[in-house]
KOLZASE-548278 format. One record per residue (C-alpha): residue number from 1; y, z, x. Coordinates in Angstrom, 3 decimals, decimal comma. Example, Ala and Ser with C-alpha at 12.3 -4.5 7.8 and 13.67 -1.06 7.14 Angstrom:
# residues 2
   k       c2       c3       c1
   1   -4,500    7,800   12,300
   2   -1,060    7,140   13,670
# end
This chain:
# residues 106
   k       c2       c3       c1
   1   -6,526   98,998  -91,733
   2  -10,180   97,992  -91,798
   3   -9,772   95,237  -94,370
   4   -9,514   92,567  -91,643
   5  -12,882   93,513  -90,157
   6  -15,753   91,996  -92,133
   7  -18,451   94,475  -93,032
   8  -21,837   93,653  -91,513
   9  -24,855   94,744  -93,516
  10  -26,832   97,406  -91,691
  11  -30,492   96,532  -91,348
  12  -32,775   99,268  -92,632
  13  -36,463   98,629  -91,971
  14  -38,898   99,401  -94,724
  15  -40,683  102,714  -94,441
  16  -44,135  102,440  -92,964
  17  -47,092  104,772  -92,692
  18  -47,735  103,604  -89,129
  19  -44,954  104,382  -86,668
  20  -44,940  103,609  -82,960
  21  -45,329  106,525  -80,576
  22  -41,991  108,322  -80,106
  23  -40,085  105,947  -82,399
  24  -38,660  106,913  -85,791
  25  -38,701  104,802  -88,932
  26  -35,326  103,279  -88,026
  27  -36,547  102,049  -84,606
  28  -34,776  104,671  -82,491
  29  -36,393  107,204  -80,182
  30  -37,200  110,638  -81,569
  31  -36,229  113,659  -79,453
  32  -39,834  114,098  -78,296
  33  -39,985  110,390  -77,525
  34  -36,838  110,608  -75,405
  35  -38,187  113,520  -73,368
  36  -41,607  111,917  -72,893
  37  -40,102  108,545  -71,984
  38  -37,833  110,149  -69,386
  39  -40,563  112,228  -67,746
  40  -43,187  109,492  -67,800
  41  -40,612  106,924  -66,705
  42  -39,690  108,973  -63,632
  43  -43,376  109,473  -62,791
  44  -44,048  105,764  -63,208
  45  -40,976  104,825  -61,177
  46  -42,189  106,929  -58,298
  47  -45,823  105,794  -58,434
  48  -45,818  102,300  -59,971
  49  -42,398  100,690  -59,728
  50  -43,448   97,268  -61,149
  51  -44,776   98,950  -64,306
  52  -41,428  100,580  -65,051
  53  -39,816   97,135  -64,942
  54  -42,434   95,744  -67,329
  55  -42,030   98,738  -69,662
  56  -38,236   98,301  -69,699
  57  -38,549   94,601  -70,487
  58  -41,044   95,262  -73,274
  59  -38,849   97,920  -74,858
  60  -35,782   95,672  -74,626
  61  -37,679   92,958  -76,456
  62  -38,823   95,546  -79,018
  63  -35,195   96,500  -79,731
  64  -34,427   92,830  -80,353
  65  -37,370   92,619  -82,749
  66  -36,248   95,734  -84,654
  67  -32,741   94,276  -84,954
  68  -34,059   90,971  -86,293
  69  -36,313   92,644  -88,851
  70  -39,665   91,993  -87,169
  71  -40,652   95,663  -87,396
  72  -44,393   95,302  -86,799
  73  -43,861   93,109  -83,749
  74  -41,302   95,589  -82,431
  75  -43,742   98,473  -82,879
  76  -46,429   96,553  -81,025
  77  -44,067   95,949  -78,092
  78  -43,091   99,635  -78,045
  79  -46,761  100,600  -77,898
  80  -47,322   98,282  -74,916
  81  -44,290   99,751  -73,150
  82  -45,845  103,211  -73,612
  83  -49,126  101,912  -72,177
  84  -47,234  100,810  -69,064
  85  -45,733  104,248  -68,435
  86  -48,458  106,595  -69,698
  87  -52,144  106,004  -68,845
  88  -51,860  104,232  -65,526
  89  -49,678  106,837  -63,783
  90  -51,837  109,582  -65,311
  91  -54,930  107,927  -63,846
  92  -53,224  107,703  -60,473
  93  -52,286  111,370  -60,646
  94  -55,873  112,370  -61,469
  95  -57,217  110,030  -58,778
  96  -54,814  111,469  -56,216
  97  -55,821  115,008  -57,136
  98  -59,515  114,129  -56,831
  99  -58,918  112,493  -53,465
 100  -57,016  115,544  -52,247
 101  -59,834  117,849  -53,358
 102  -62,413  115,583  -51,696
 103  -60,450  115,699  -48,427
 104  -60,145  119,474  -48,569
 105  -63,829  120,045  -49,399
 106  -65,392  117,311  -47,332
# end
């Protein structure tokens, strides 16, 4: 039954000592990466909508790089997508908390 469908070779990236945050050796999200990406993505969407768009575009490009075999370039794009959804919203959250405390005290 499957003889008519040509078999495509499955790309398996070489193992590396340096993996991108939340991404396994095969280029897919780990369970912890999925949870973190969801939570940080929702936070970013609520606070910094343009950054969530940039992060999505970067990760889409990273998936294309993983598929074409450019593993290091894909990992670099994944890291930049994490930068878009992690530190900046965290800074805004801390800044908002400090501003709220300053308003309550002052």
